PAFI-750667 format. One line per 4 residues: for each residue z negated, y, x negated of C-alpha. Coordinates in steps of 0.05 Angstrom, whole numbers, always signed. Each point is the difference from the previous one (the first is absolute). Layout:
BEGIN
Z Y X; ...
This chain:
BEGIN
-427 -115 +381; -7 -61 -45; +76 -12 +2; +13 +72 -19
-47 -4 -59; +33 -65 -23; +68 +33 +5; -24 +59 -41
-26 -48 -54; +68 -36 -2; +36 +67 -3; -43 +22 -59
+13 -66 -36; +74 +11 +12; -5 +70 -30; -32 -29 -63
+57 -51 -5; +50 +57 +8; -34 +41 -55; +3 -59 -48
+71 -17 +21; +26 +66 -28; -26 -17 -70; +27 -57 -44
-56 -46 +24; +1 -55 +52; -21 +19 +71; -3 -75 +11
-59 -1 -48; -36 +56 +36; +11 -35 +67; -36 -60 -29
-58 +45 -20; -2 +31 +69; +1 -68 +33; +63 +10 +41
+52 -37 -43; +3 -65 +39; -1 +35 +68; +55 +48 -23
+44 -57 -26; -12 -41 +63; +19 +60 +44; +65 +8 -40
+16 -74 +4; -10 +2 +76; +57 +51 +8; +51 -54 +17
+57 -1 +49; -34 -49 +46; -59 +46 +6; +43 +61 +14
+30 -39 +58; -66 +10 +35; +16 +75 +5; +64 -14 +39
-41 -44 +47; -49 +57 +12; -57 -38 -32; -25 +60 -40
-73 -21 -5; +19 -69 -25; +46 +31 -52; -55 +47 -23
-49 -59 -5; +46 -47 -39; +24 +54 -49; -68 +34 -7
+41 +62 +16; -58 +50 +7; -26 -17 -69; +70 -1 -30
+23 +68 +28; -67 +32 -17; +0 -22 -73; +74 +18 -8
-14 +71 +26; -57 +4 -49; +45 -23 -57; +51 +54 +17
-53 +54 +5; -29 -19 -68; +69 -2 -33; +18 +70 +26
-65 +32 -22; +2 -32 -69; +74 +15 -11; -12 +74 +12
-56 -1 -52; +40 -42 -50; +60 +46 +4; -42 +56 -29
-35 -42 -53; +66 -28 -26; +26 +72 -5; -62 +28 -35
-26 -61 -39; +60 -44 -11; -23 -34 -65; -70 -14 +27
+26 -27 +66; +49 -48 -33; -55 -21 -49; -46 -16 +58
+57 -42 +30; +6 -38 -66; -73 -20 +5; +10 -22 +72
+60 -43 -19; -31 -32 -62; -63 -20 +37; +41 -25 +60
+39 -46 -46; -65 -29 -26; -25 -8 +72; +63 -37 +22
+1 -46 -61; -73 -18 +13; +21 -24 +69; +49 -49 -32
-34 -68 +6; +33 -35 -59; +23 +41 -59; +46 -54 -27
+64 +6 -40; +43 +4 +63; -38 +59 +29; -3 +35 -67
+76 -7 -6; +9 +27 +71; -44 +60 -16; +40 +14 -65
+66 -5 +38; -25 +48 +53; -26 +47 -53; +65 -3 -41
+45 +15 +60; -44 +57 +23; -7 +28 -70; +76 -1 -11
+12 +36 +66; -55 +51 -15; +28 +19 -69; +75 -5 +11
+4 +33 +68; -27 +68 +18; -18 -12 +74; +27 +61 +35
-21 +10 +71; +49 -26 +52; -2 +24 +73; +54 -46 +25
-21 -32 +66; +10 -72 -23; -37 +11 -66; -58 +33 +36
+0 -59 +48; -4 -48 -60; -56 +42 -30; -39 -8 +64
+9 -76 -4; -25 -2 -72; -54 +53 +9; -34 -35 +58
-17 -60 -43; -60 +39 -27; -33 -5 +68; +9 -76 +0
-12 -23 -71; -69 +16 -30; +9 +29 -69; +72 +22 +9
+15 +73 +12; +58 +23 +43; -5 +70 -31; +7 -31 -69
+64 -34 +22; +25 +66 +28; -11 +31 -69; +44 -54 -31
+54 +11 +54; -1 +75 -12; -19 +22 +70; -75 +10 -7
+2 +76 -6; +55 +6 +53; -42 -38 +51; -72 +17 -20
+3 +71 -26; +60 +26 +38; +12 -37 +66; -71 -12 +23
-26 +71 -13; +62 +26 +36; -28 -28 +65; -56 +53 -2
+49 +58 +10; +46 +10 +60; +56 +29 -44; +3 -62 -44
-20 -53 +51; +72 -22 +12; +13 -8 -74; -62 -43 -9
+17 -44 +60; +72 -11 -26; -31 -32 -62; -60 -35 +32
+36 -30 +61; +43 -50 -39; -59 -13 -47; -46 -15 +59
+52 -45 +32; +5 -39 -64; -76 -4 -5; -4 -28 +71
+53 -52 -15; -39 -19 -63; -67 -4 +35; +26 -43 +57
+51 -42 -38; -23 -1 -72; -72 -17 +19; +23 -69 +22
+40 -11 -64; -58 +26 -41; -48 -46 +36; +44 -58 -19
+7 +23 -73; -75 +13 -6; -16 -67 +32; +49 -45 -39
+15 +41 -63; -60 +45 -5; -12 +0 -75; +73 +8 -19
+10 +57 +50; -61 +38 -25; +21 -11 -73; +69 +29 +13
-29 +60 +37; -51 +13 -56; +55 -2 -53; +44 +45 +42
-56 +51 +7; -16 +0 -75; +73 +7 -20; +9 +62 +42
-52 +42 -38; +54 +42 -34; +15 +31 +68; -68 +33 +1
-4 +16 -74; -11 +76 -2; +32 +17 -67; +73 -13 +14
+62 +38 +23; +65 -22 +31; +65 +3 -39; +58 -22 +44
-21 -66 +32; -51 -18 -53; -70 +21 -19; -18 +28 -68
-72 -16 -18; -45 +37 -49; -70 -9 -26; -51 +50 +27
-28 +51 -49; -74 -7 -19; -31 +53 +43; -52 +12 +54
+54 -17 +51; +8 -70 -29; -76 -10 +1; -3 +21 +73
+59 -45 +16; -37 -60 -30; -61 +18 +42; +45 -1 +62
+27 -69 -20; -71 -25 -5; -18 +30 +68; +61 -32 +32
-20 -68 -28; -72 +10 +22; +22 +15 +71; +37 -67 +4
-58 -37 -32; -48 +28 +52; +48 -21 +56; +4 -69 -31
-75 -7 -1; -5 +22 +73; +57 -46 +21; -33 -59 -35
-66 +16 +34; +33 +5 +68; +37 -66 -9; -65 -34 -21
-35 +26 +62; +56 -24 +45; -1 -69 -32; -75 -5 +9
+6 +22 +72; +52 -56 +13; -42 -52 -35; -65 +21 +32
+16 +25 +70; -57 +34 +38; -30 -43 +55; +11 +23 +71
-54 +20 +48; -15 -73 +17; -12 -14 -74; +63 -42 -6
């Protein structure tokens, strides 16, 4: 009964990660808040070829132990459930409240950039230059290229590789990167909700299958590369990512329309809609700020627990 309750708790935490993963906000951050980040990353890193060899030897229990498989599969199922439920809701809100939804996303992104930059240990000239380069490249792509959706198998596979980084890097959003690549609405508001109907299930799977394969490759392979980058080049990596996120804000700017392959931007009229949009920006930023406070609190508790371990029954 205890194991069942623990599995339910892990599933619920996975659902929360899935809900966050649909929005342009880092599910890596929320996994820190929920206290499952390290265990999730360790489970991903354990999915190596040498461990899969245990399956061919019939050592299923040993494979499950080494890979923390029960935890991993439970949290992944929770993530998927949360993404499906949220995508169905978001499809309707984007349709009915497009300006307000994109404005909320702007707040999420701006606050996430601040959060990532605060994690940069040394804000020296080198890291500032890296952030500016990342921002410049992203800004150029955001303005000069109207990112049409692309359902080609290889492009969806690549989107999965890029999108999964949000689960690994606290502060970086996979959904935000999907916005820049033009496939956010195709995946989130079209493909995922399609899974809820039998008549459209095949269409949804044709989009999500290559995306999921790319995400799995990213989680298993990129996590090792990212571990190396975050260990040896942490500040520079975070600076580039923050700049990249900031430079892609034009993608979510509500008052624009596409002309050919470019965007044409306009200033919003002074109206009640603009006022409400600014309120949504503030709410988006506040949501990230609250997550940051909770993440900082969780990290502090974990550090204190490591520095002051509880004595065992013998008082040792």
